N, C-alpha and C positions, 0 to 999 in steps of 0.2 A: 664420599661418592667419587666412583672412578671418572676421571676425565675422557674427553673422546682423544687426545692423544696417547692418554696411556693403554686404552682400549684397542687402537690402532698399532700400537708399536708394540703391544704384549708383555710390558716390564714394569714394573716400577722399582726403584732405587731404593735399597734399605738404606735409611740414613744410618751413617758411621761404620757401615760394615763393609762397605764398598763391593758389593754383591749385588744381586737383582733376583725378584722373585719373580717367578712366571705367570701370569695371567691366564687363566684357563677360558676357553670359550663359554662353558657354563658361566664362570665368576662375570663376564663380561654383559652375559644374557641377561643374568640376576642383575646386575647395577643397571643396566639399562631399563629393565620393567620396574625397579624402584624410583628411577629417576623419572620415569614418563606418568608413573600412576602420580608421584606428588605433583609433576608438572601438569597434569589432568585436572587434579583437586584444587591447584590455586585457580587454574583458568577457571573451572566451574566456579567455585567460588565468587571471581573476579564479577564472570557474568551476572550472576543472579545479585550481586551486590551494586551494578550499572543502572544508573538512575537517569531518567531524560528529566528536565527541569519542567512541571507542570504548571504553575500560574508565568503570568506576564500577559501583557497587549493579546496575544494569541493565542488558543489552545495547542496544545503540543499534539503529534502526529499528523502533521502536514508538514511543515519546513524542515523535515529531518531527513535521516537514511531511513528509509524502508527497514520494519523489523520482517524476521524472518516468516514470523505467524501473524495472521490476520482475522478476525471475527467483524465484518459487518451484522449487525442486529437491527431490523426494523420491530418497531412496536406499534402497535394501534391503542389507542386509549380507549378505557372503558366506559360503556354509558355513562352518562350524567356526573363524568370528570371537569371540574371547573380549572378557569384560571387558579383558582386558589390552592386548589388539590396540585397542578401541575408546580406552583410556587413548593411547597412540600416536598412533594419528589424530587425538584431540583435541590432541596436543600440535602436531602438524603443521598442524591447522586453526588453531589459537590463531597459532601464527607468522603464515600466512599473512593472518589478519584484522588482526593488531597493526601488518605491514607495511604491507598493501594500503591500509588505513583511513588512515595516515599519510601517503599518497601515495606510496608508495616499490614499485617491482615487487616481486613475490615472489622469495625467495631463488632459485630452480630455474628461474624463468619464461625460455622460450626466445626470446620475442618482447617484451623490457623496453621496448622502443622504442613499443609501441604504448601501454602505461599511462603516459600522459602527466600523471597526475593522478588526485586520489580525486573528485573531483566530487561530494562530499557522498555518496561511498560508504557503506553499512552492508552489515554481514553479520552473519545472526542466526542462531543454532542451536536445533533444538531435535528432542524424539524421540516418535517415535509409540508407541501401547499395545503395537504389535507386537514393538518393540526390547524393552521389558523383559519380556514372555513367553519370546521366544527365548532370552534370557541370565539368565535367572529372576532378574529384578531386581524384582519386583513389590511387595517390601518397601521398596523406595527410590521407589515410584509416588507422585505426589500424591494424596492424598484424593480421591475422586470423578471422578478421571481415565480418562476409557475415549473408544473410538470412540462418535460420534455414531449412534443408530439413524437407520434408514432410513426416512422418510415419504413418506406416499401420494401425495404430487406429484413424489416424487423421481423421474428415471431414469437413476439412476446409472450410468457408463461404469469400468470399471476401470482404464483408463489414466490417471483422472483423480481415484483413491482413494487413502485410505491411504497407507503408508509407514513404515520405520523411522527415517530419519533425514531430518531437513528443514534446506537451506541456502536461507536469504532474501537474494537479494542486489538491493540499490537502488540505484541512481545517478542524478545529472542527466544524464548523457550514456551514450548508447544503446553507442556503440564501447567504452569502459571497462567497462560493465557487464559488457556480452557476453564481453570477455576476461576479465573476474575469473572469469566463469560458467565459461569453459573449464578456468581454473587450479584453480579449486578441485576440478570434477569429475576433472581430470587428475591431480592430487594424492592423489584419494581410493581411485582402481581398485585398490590395494591390498587396499583393506577392504569395498567395496561395490560394486554397480553401479547406474545410474540405472534410478528406476522410471517416473519422470514428470517432466517440465520443462513449467511454465505461465507464459506472458511475458503482463506487464499495464502499462500506462501510466496517466499522469494527465497534466494541463497542463503543459507545459516550464514552465520558469522564467520570471518574467516575465510570462507571458501573463493571468494574473487576479492582483489585488491580495490583498495576503499577508492572511490570516484569511479569505478568501471562501470558501465550500464548492464543492466540485469537484461536476461534474455527469456523471451518467453518459451511456452513449449514448441513453439513451431521453428525455434532455434534463431529466431531474430532478435537483436539487439531491440529493446522498446522504451524511449522514452528519450533521444539523443538532443533533442529540438527544443528541451526544458530550459526554463529560466533558471539561472544560477541559485543554489539556495544561498539565501543570507546577504542577497543583491539588492538594490535599489530597483533592478527590472522585475525582480520575482515582486517584491512588496506591491511595485503598480500593479501587475498582472492578476495578484490574485487576493491580495487584503482588501477591504470594502473599507472607504473613509468616509464616507458620508451617509447618513440616512438615519433610522433608528438608534439610539443610544445601543441598546443589547447586539447588535450586529457591528458596529463601529470596531475592526480590528477583527472581525468574522471573514467568512467567504461563503461561496455557494459550489455545490458539490453535485457533478453527475454521476454516477455510477449506473454502468453499464456491464450487463452480465454476458459474456460473448463465447459462445458455443465454439471451437474448432473441428475441423474436419480431416484428422491428423491422419486417418487410414488413406486419403484420397491426396493431402499433402503428401505423404512420403513416397506416393509413386511417381512425383518431379524431380527432376535430375536438380543439379545445383544451379546449372545457368538459369534453367526455368524460376526457379526458387527466388533467384536474383531478380529476376524481369518483374516479377509480378511485386516485388517490395520497393526496388530500386536501390538497394544496396549488397554490397557483398558480403556474404555471410559470415564468412572468419573475420575480418575486421571492423564490421559496420560502415565502412565509410560507404558515402555515395558512388553509384556505378561511375566508374571512370577516374576517381580519387583513390586515394591514400590511406588515409584515417577517419576516424569516424566522424570527428566534425568539422573536417574541410568542409568548404562552402559548395553548395549543391550547384552543379549549372546545367539547368533545365535546356538552355538550348544547344549546349555539345551535340554533334553528328558524328556517327563513324564515317570508316573508309566508305561505305555503301549509300551515306547520306543519310542513314535512319538515326533518329532521335536514340542517344545512347542510354537515355532514361527514358523509358516508352510514354507513350499518352498514359498509358491504364495502369501506370506504376503506383502504388499507395503512397509513395513520399510525394509523389507530384500532386494529387489529389488531397493529402492532409497537411502540406504547405501552408503556412498563413500566405495571406494574398497582398497583408495590410498589418500593421503594429496593433489593430484592434483586435486581430484572432490569434493572439498570443495567449495560452493560458497553461496552465500544469500537468501536466500529465502524471500518474502515479499507478500503474498496472501490478496486479497481485497475480500468478497462475492457480489455477485450481484443476483438481484432479477428482472424478467422481465414478460411483458406478452407475450406469445406465441399464438399471434392471429388466425395462421392456425390451432394450435391444439384446442384451447379454454382452455386453462390450462396456469399456472404460470410455466418460466423458471428461474432454477436457477443454481447457480453455483461459478467457482471462475474466476477472473481475477488475475492468477497466474504469478509471477514475479520473474525472477532470474537475480541477479546481480553478476559479474565476471571480474575480467580482462581480462579474454579470456573464452570465452563460449564454444569455440570448446575442449578446453582441460578441464574444468572444468563441465560444464553443459550436452554438448551433450551426452556423454559416459554415463553419468546415465539415460538421458531421451532414450537413446537407448534400456537399459536393460528393463525400465518401459513399452515400447512398445513392447516388445517382448515376457513378462509372468510376469504379474501382475493381479492379480485376480479380483484389483479394477477397473480394464478397461471395467469390465461388466457394471460399473454403472458411467462412466464420460466417456467424447465423447470431445476432443478438437477440438472448433470449429474455433478457431482464432489464428492466430501466427505471431507474429513482432518483429524484431530486431532493437536497437537501439546503436548508440555509443552515450554516454553522456557526454556531454564538462568538463572542468575541471571549479573548481570555481574562482569567480573573487572576486578580489577586488576593493573598489568602486573607481569608475573613470574609471574601464578596462570596455571592450565589451564581452560579451559572443560570444565564439569563433570567435575571431579575427583575430588569427592567420590562422586558415582556409580559411577565404574568403578574405583575404588581398592579 
C-alpha cells in the first residue's frame, strides 16, 4: 500500500536501480480507496465487537457514554399475570440480556445473522409504580417512589406516559439495536403488551471527541452540570444503597418527552438564544465566562447594572440550590413526522437518574415549571417513572427478590 509521503511526492525509489517510478494520480486514488476500504472494514468490525460489561452491582446503560441509538420501550402486563409469571419473564429477559450483550444472538432468534455483534449494546430493566399496585407489591417499592405529578406546562399524551415495565435498549448500531428491540418484545408477548416505544439518538461514535458534552437540536450543550461518571459523587447521587434487596445498587428514572418548537426558536438571534439558556452557544460556557464548566456567577452584572445571566434564564432555574438537588441527566434527541401538522416534530427524550426523585429532581422541575423562559419553546408531552433494578452477577436473575 502506498504511503502518504509517496503519494505526496509522486515517486517511489526503485531498489538497486538508482531510478524512480512516477506514481500517477489514478494509482494514488486507487491506493487511497483500497486503504480506506480496509480501514472502514476494520473499524466496522471493531465497533460490532465492542461490548459493555453487562454484569455487576449496577445495570449497564446508565453510568457510561450514551450510545448513538436508543429505544425506550414500556410494556403493560397482561391480565392475570402473577409475581411468579413475572419471575419466569425475568429469567427469559436475563438470558437474552446476558447473551446479546456478550455479542451472541438470543437462543430463539429467528434471524441470528442480523445480529453481527453487540456494538456496545446495553439493556436496562425497570418497573413503573403501576406494576407494584397491580401485583400488590407496594411493600417492596422503593421509599418515596411514585409517578411524577402533572405540571402546569405539561401537555401530556397518554401514548408517551407511564407503563408497568421498562426495557431501555441502546447500541452504537441502529440495525443491531432495532433487531434486539424486536427480539425482546417478541419474547415478552406471553407476559405483556407494548404500551409505547420512544426512539432517540445522540452523535455517532467518533463524531465528537471523548468527554465533549452533546448538543440537543436547539444547538445547546445538554448535561454540563452532571456528576462525573465513575466518581463517588455520581454514586452518592444516583445509586440506591438502602431499601429492598432488589433495588440496592439500582436507581430511579424519570423520563420526559419534551417537544421543541424549532420553527419559532430558529427565528431568534444568537444573543436572544443565549439569554434564554444562560450559556454561550458556541462554547457552552455560562454567560460572562470562557469555558463550558467554568463556575456560574449568578450575581454578575454588566455595565448597565443588569444581571449577566437573566432571571428567566434556564440555567438559573435548573441549577441545584443545595446538594440534595444534584442528579444525573442523560438526554437523547428525537425527530419524527407530525402527520397532522405536515411537519417535523423534534425534541428530547430527557432522563433524570437519582436515588430519590422526590428530593433531587422534583424541586428543580417545580422551579422550571413556575418560571423558565425556555418553556416558551419547549412542551413536555410525555412523562414516566421507573425503578431500575440492581445489577446482577452471572447466574443471578434480574429482580428475583422482588418477584420471589
